[in-house]
N, C-alpha and C positions, 0 to 999 in steps of 0.2 A: 711766243715769244712772251706772254701778260705775265704766264706758271714763268717763265726764266728766270724775271725778273722780281717774284712772288720770293722765289729758291736764294736769290742771290740777296737778296734781302735779311730775308732769315739771318740768311749765314754773317752777317753784314751788323746782324743784331747781334745776334748767336761770342762774336770776336768780341762787340763793346761788351756787353755783360763778362764776358770769361773777362777780358782789362779790366775792370771797372773792378771784380774780386782780386787781382792778382794787387789792383794798385793798393785797397781795404784792408791787406793783410799786410800794408805795410813790411818791416823788416821783420818781423816773424817767419821768415826763408825754414825753411826744413835744412836750407844746406849745412853745412854743419860748418864752423868757424876753422878759417885760416889752421893749419899745424904747424907752423914753423917761425909765426911772428901773430901780435893779439897787442892792440893799444890798448891798456889801464886807466882806467881819471878813478883819484883820488884827488885829497881832501891834503893842503901843506899840513907837516909835521908829522906827528907818526906810523898816520897812514902811504904817507913819501917818504918816508925814511925805509921802513917795514922794506917796500915793495923794489925797493932800491937793493934793496939784499935777495930777490927771491929771484931780483930780476939775474944777479951775479950768478947763480946757485941754473938756469934756467938753462942761460948764455953755452955754458961746460957741458950742454947736451944739445947745442944747438937751433935753442929755444928762442927770440928774443921781440922781449915783452920793451914793451916803449912802455915807459911812465910819463902821465900829461895830468897836473897839478893845475886844481882849481881853488880856487881861495874863497869859495860857498856852495849851500847844501844844495843849492837846488839843478845847477849846468849840470853837474858829474850824470844827473841823471837825461836832463835830457838832451846832454848832448848821445848816449849810450839810446832813444826811444829814437832817433835821428839815427846809430849806426855810426856815429862820428866815431866811438867807443866799441871795443870788442868786449870792456868787462868794467866795472867800477867798483870800489872798492871803498870807502865811507861811514855808510849808516847801519843807524840798527834795524831792528829788524819793526821796529814801532812806526818811525820814521817811516819806514819806505813802504809800507803797509798802507801809508797816511797821502803817502806819492800815488800811488798804486789807485788810490779810489778817486782825489785831487781832479788830479791829472790825465787817468784814465791810460797810464803806462801797464804794456804787459810783460813781466818780469818775472825771475827767478831766483828763491835765493837756490847760490851756490855750494857754499858751503859757511860755516863759522870762523871769525879769524876772534881778532881780540873785543876785549873791552875800554873805555875810556873811561872811570869815573870823573862822575859834573865835579866840579868842584866849588864852593862860597871865596868870591876869594873880595879881600882889599885894604886900601891901600891909606887906610887913616881909625880904621877903628882896631883893637887885636881879639873882640867876645863878638860873639853877637848877643849881649846883652848889651853892649855898650852902644846899639843903633838907636840913636833918638829919635824925640817924635816927626815928625816930617822928612827926615834922610829917603834917601832915593837908593830904589833897588833898583834892579834888573834883569833880564831872563831872555834865550835869543826868541822870537817872534816865529821860530814854526813851530805849527800847533802837537808834533811828540815834545823837542827838546822844550817847549815853555812850562807842558806836561811835568815833565820831568823834575824841572826845575824850581815849580810849582810847591811839587812833593816835599821836595829837599827843602825849602825852607819851612813846609809845615814838618817837618819829620825834626823840625831844628826849633820848634818854636814863635815861629819869623809871624804866621800866616796860618790864616783857619779853612779851606777850601770847604767850602757845598758838598755835602753830600752826595756820592753816584755821579760828581760830577767826572772820574771816567777819564779814557786817557785823551779826553781833548778837553782842558780843564785849560781857560783861559783867567786871567785878571778878575775880569768879571765874575768868576764866581769860588772868588774872596765869603767870608761873607764873616771874619776876624781881621781886625787888623791894628789892634791895639797901640800901636804906638803910627799910625798913621801917616803907615807909611807910602810914597808917595811908587807907583809901580810903573818903567819901563819896557813895556816890549822893542828888543832889537834887535837889528841882521846880529846871529849867533856870531860872526868872526867877526866886530865889531865891537866886541865887548870889552877883547882886552885893551882894545884904549880908549876904554869911557871912562876906567879905574879914577881920574882924576877928580871926574866929575860925579860920580854915582856912589857912594859909601859902597855899595856892595853887589857883586854883579853877578851870575852863577856863569862859571865857564865852561863849556867844554875842554875835558882835557886837548884834546887838539892842536886847539888854541889856544891854551892856556902856553903850552910845550912850546910851543911857534915863536910867542912872543916873552918868551923865556920866565915861564911861571908858574910854578913847577907844587905837585898837588903837600908836598907836608907845608907850603906858607899855609891850606887853607884852614879859612875857620871852620868847614865840616867838610866832606865827600859821600858819596856814596859807597858804598862795600867796595875791599877790592875782591873781595872772590863770590864768584851767587851772584855777578850784576846779573840783572833781569833787561839789564841794553847790550847785549852783545852787537856786536858787531855782525855785518854780510859782505859775503863776498858775491853779486849781483849782474846778473848773465839776462840777455833778450829770452820770453818762453821761450821753451822747447832745447837750449843751448845747455841747462845745466852737465848735462852728458858727454858733450864732443868732448873731445879727444882731448884738446889743445887746455881746456875748464880743469879737467885732470890732473893731465901735464900740471898747471898754476898747483892746483889743491896738492897735492904732492911736494912741490918744494916749499909753498908759506906751509904746510903740517907739520913741517919739518921738528929736528927739535933742535938743527942747526939757526936756525928762526926762533926758536921758542928761545933759546939760551939766549937767539942774540936782543931780542926782549928782555928777560931777566935782566943782566947786563946793562942795555942799554938806560935803561927808562926806571930801573929799581921798584918797578909794582907800582907805579902810575897805567900802564899800560899790563892786562893780563890777556894771555893768552885764553883758548878759551875755547883750544882742543884737549 
């Protein structure tokens, strides 16, 4: 009897260990995503507009795409990690790497999508040379985009960063600020709304366009071609080769979508394939 009880306890322990192991795997399931439907997270603006066009192409072949729009940069990744959505399309490779490091996400880049050149915008001055002593400038407060914004200000002679600051530069890495500008770190989605209070803000094109702010009005902007901040279509680790993801890639990276991007955004959004 004692031997039987020990055996049963051993089996129970094995079941428990297996359950814990499976739970630890979370959403990184080896099971392929549904081939008939998928929910894709995006940020409002170009990413959403482009996916709406992809959705139409997919519908013709019987694939149902639900586009879920978010107003910030963090929620689409937490939603993907939890399995609330099957993929997202909104972030640069640099931002993705930072999020994976900071939040231990297990994601894969499925394919490149677009580049949205960041611009420096103002309602009060027409040239960066018009910045006055003590003026306010603003940058996104997430690590990847803050570095990107500070580098854009540096490239245009406004500030100078510490040598070797790298991809995690913050306002603390500014070593030269001749006009003693006040630097504010704000949520990227809120920057367009702060232009009445901030002299110059570095704004991502998706949030700029969503607020009817256009790249041709920027005081300066990133290159339109060969932009190192390409955006990616992202999935949970292990799913980039799923059939449905390959289908979405075919629609997204089609001539129809490239023509739409060129016509709709007139150079402010650039296809990366």
